[in-house]
C-alpha positions as CSV (number, residue, x, y, z in Angstrom):
1,M,-108.5,-194.3,139.3
2,S,-109.6,-192.9,135.6
3,R,-108.7,-194.2,132.3
4,P,-106.6,-191.8,130.7
5,L,-107.3,-190.3,127.3
6,T,-105.1,-191.0,125.1
7,P,-104.4,-190.8,121.0
8,L,-106.1,-193.8,118.8
9,L,-103.6,-196.2,117.8
10,T,-103.5,-197.9,114.4
11,V,-100.9,-199.7,112.0
12,D,-100.2,-198.8,108.5
13,T,-97.8,-200.7,106.0
14,V,-95.3,-200.5,103.0
15,I,-96.1,-203.6,100.4
16,E,-93.5,-203.9,98.1
17,M,-94.5,-206.0,95.6
18,I,-91.0,-208.4,95.8
19,D,-92.2,-210.5,92.6
20,R,-92.5,-207.3,90.1
21,P,-90.6,-204.8,87.7
22,G,-89.8,-201.9,90.4
23,R,-91.2,-203.6,93.3
24,P,-94.1,-201.3,93.2
25,I,-96.5,-200.4,96.3
26,V,-99.8,-201.0,97.1
27,L,-102.5,-198.4,97.6
28,I,-105.9,-199.0,97.9
29,E,-108.4,-196.4,97.4
30,R,-110.7,-196.1,100.7
31,K,-113.9,-197.1,100.5
32,H,-115.4,-195.1,103.9
33,P,-114.3,-191.3,104.9
34,P,-111.8,-190.0,105.1
35,Y,-111.6,-191.1,100.7
36,G,-108.6,-190.7,98.9
37,W,-105.4,-193.3,98.1
38,A,-103.2,-194.2,101.3
39,L,-101.4,-197.3,102.3
40,P,-103.4,-200.2,104.0
41,G,-103.8,-200.4,107.5
42,G,-106.3,-199.8,110.1
43,F,-106.6,-199.9,113.8
44,V,-105.0,-202.1,116.2
45,D,-107.4,-204.2,118.3
46,I,-108.0,-204.8,121.9
47,G,-104.9,-207.4,122.8
48,E,-103.2,-207.4,119.2
49,R,-99.8,-206.9,118.8
50,L,-98.6,-203.9,116.4
51,E,-97.3,-205.7,114.1
52,Q,-100.3,-208.9,114.1
53,A,-102.7,-205.8,113.8
54,A,-100.2,-205.0,110.3
55,V,-100.3,-207.9,109.4
56,R,-104.4,-208.7,110.1
57,E,-105.0,-205.1,108.5
58,A,-103.2,-206.0,105.3
59,R,-104.0,-209.2,104.5
60,E,-108.0,-207.9,105.0
61,E,-107.6,-204.9,103.2
62,T,-105.7,-206.3,100.3
63,A,-106.0,-210.3,100.5
64,L,-102.4,-211.1,100.5
65,H,-100.0,-212.1,103.2
66,V,-97.1,-209.6,103.6
67,Q,-94.3,-210.3,105.1
68,L,-92.4,-207.6,107.8
69,V,-89.0,-206.7,107.3
70,T,-89.0,-203.5,109.7
71,L,-90.5,-200.8,111.3
72,L,-90.3,-197.8,109.7
73,G,-90.9,-195.5,111.6
74,C,-94.6,-193.7,114.0
75,Y,-96.3,-190.9,113.3
76,S,-97.7,-188.9,115.5
77,D,-98.9,-185.5,114.3
78,P,-102.3,-184.4,116.2
79,G,-103.6,-183.7,112.6
80,R,-102.8,-186.3,110.6
81,D,-106.2,-188.0,110.8
82,T,-109.0,-185.7,110.4
83,R,-111.0,-187.7,112.5
84,G,-108.8,-187.7,115.6
85,H,-105.8,-188.0,116.6
86,T,-104.2,-191.1,116.2
87,V,-100.9,-192.7,116.2
88,S,-99.4,-195.1,113.8
89,A,-96.7,-197.0,113.4
90,V,-95.5,-198.3,110.0
91,Y,-93.7,-201.1,108.4
92,V,-92.3,-201.8,105.5
93,A,-93.1,-205.4,104.0
94,T,-93.0,-207.3,101.2
95,A,-95.6,-209.4,99.2
96,S,-96.2,-211.4,95.8
97,G,-98.9,-212.5,94.0
98,E,-101.9,-211.1,93.2
99,P,-103.3,-208.1,95.4
100,Q,-107.6,-207.4,95.5
101,A,-109.6,-204.7,97.0
102,R,-111.2,-206.3,100.0
103,D,-112.9,-205.1,103.7
104,D,-112.4,-201.4,103.7
105,A,-111.0,-200.5,100.2
106,R,-113.1,-199.6,97.1
107,D,-109.9,-200.4,95.2
108,L,-106.4,-201.2,94.4
109,V,-103.6,-199.8,92.5
110,L,-99.8,-200.1,92.5
111,C,-97.6,-198.0,92.0
112,D,-94.2,-196.4,91.9
113,P,-93.4,-194.7,95.2
114,A,-91.9,-192.0,93.3
115,D,-95.1,-191.1,91.3
116,C,-98.2,-191.9,93.9
117,P,-101.8,-190.0,93.1
118,E,-102.1,-187.6,96.0
119,L,-102.1,-189.7,99.7
120,A,-105.2,-189.3,102.3
121,F,-104.0,-188.6,105.5
122,D,-99.8,-188.3,106.4
123,H,-99.1,-191.2,104.3
124,A,-97.5,-188.3,101.4
125,T,-94.9,-188.2,103.8
126,I,-94.7,-191.6,105.5
127,V,-94.3,-192.7,101.8
128,A,-91.3,-189.8,101.6
129,D,-89.6,-191.8,104.0
130,Y,-90.2,-195.1,102.6
131,L,-88.2,-193.9,99.5
132,R,-85.2,-192.8,101.7
133,Y,-85.6,-196.2,103.6
134,R,-85.0,-197.7,100.6
135,D,-82.0,-196.0,99.3
136,S,-80.3,-195.5,102.0
137,G,-81.6,-198.1,104.9
138,Q,-82.0,-195.0,106.7
139,V,-85.8,-195.2,108.6
140,A,-88.3,-192.4,109.6
141,P,-86.5,-189.1,111.1
142,L,-88.1,-188.5,114.4
143,R,-89.7,-184.6,114.0
144,C,-89.5,-183.0,117.8
145,Q,-90.9,-179.3,117.2
146,S,-90.4,-177.5,120.8
């Protein structure tokens, strides 16, 4: 039997800087297309748990050692990535220290999640879901379309 064709699996992480006033989040400027500001994240490696991938990608792109807090949600809109269909498990994490742009990150910024620059992919939706989580404790809503 042949393998089914499926979307690629990715992780993204909303990193709260708990040692800064207002708990800003970390955004990276992407070094490779599609360009723009985004949450730290990337592809899950074969044999890797989603949580391991989220921690690894955060460290590779920001030099931060993060503590995962919760799974915010899964984002699967087929149009979310111009390179092809990806599904992302998105985590909320905390960190402290001095983040640095590394690996696939050209630059890095700490920002108030209510006042982010224009974001790549569907990351504006993710940040809006994060703000709702931060205010109410509710994770991302299901987005079902009939």
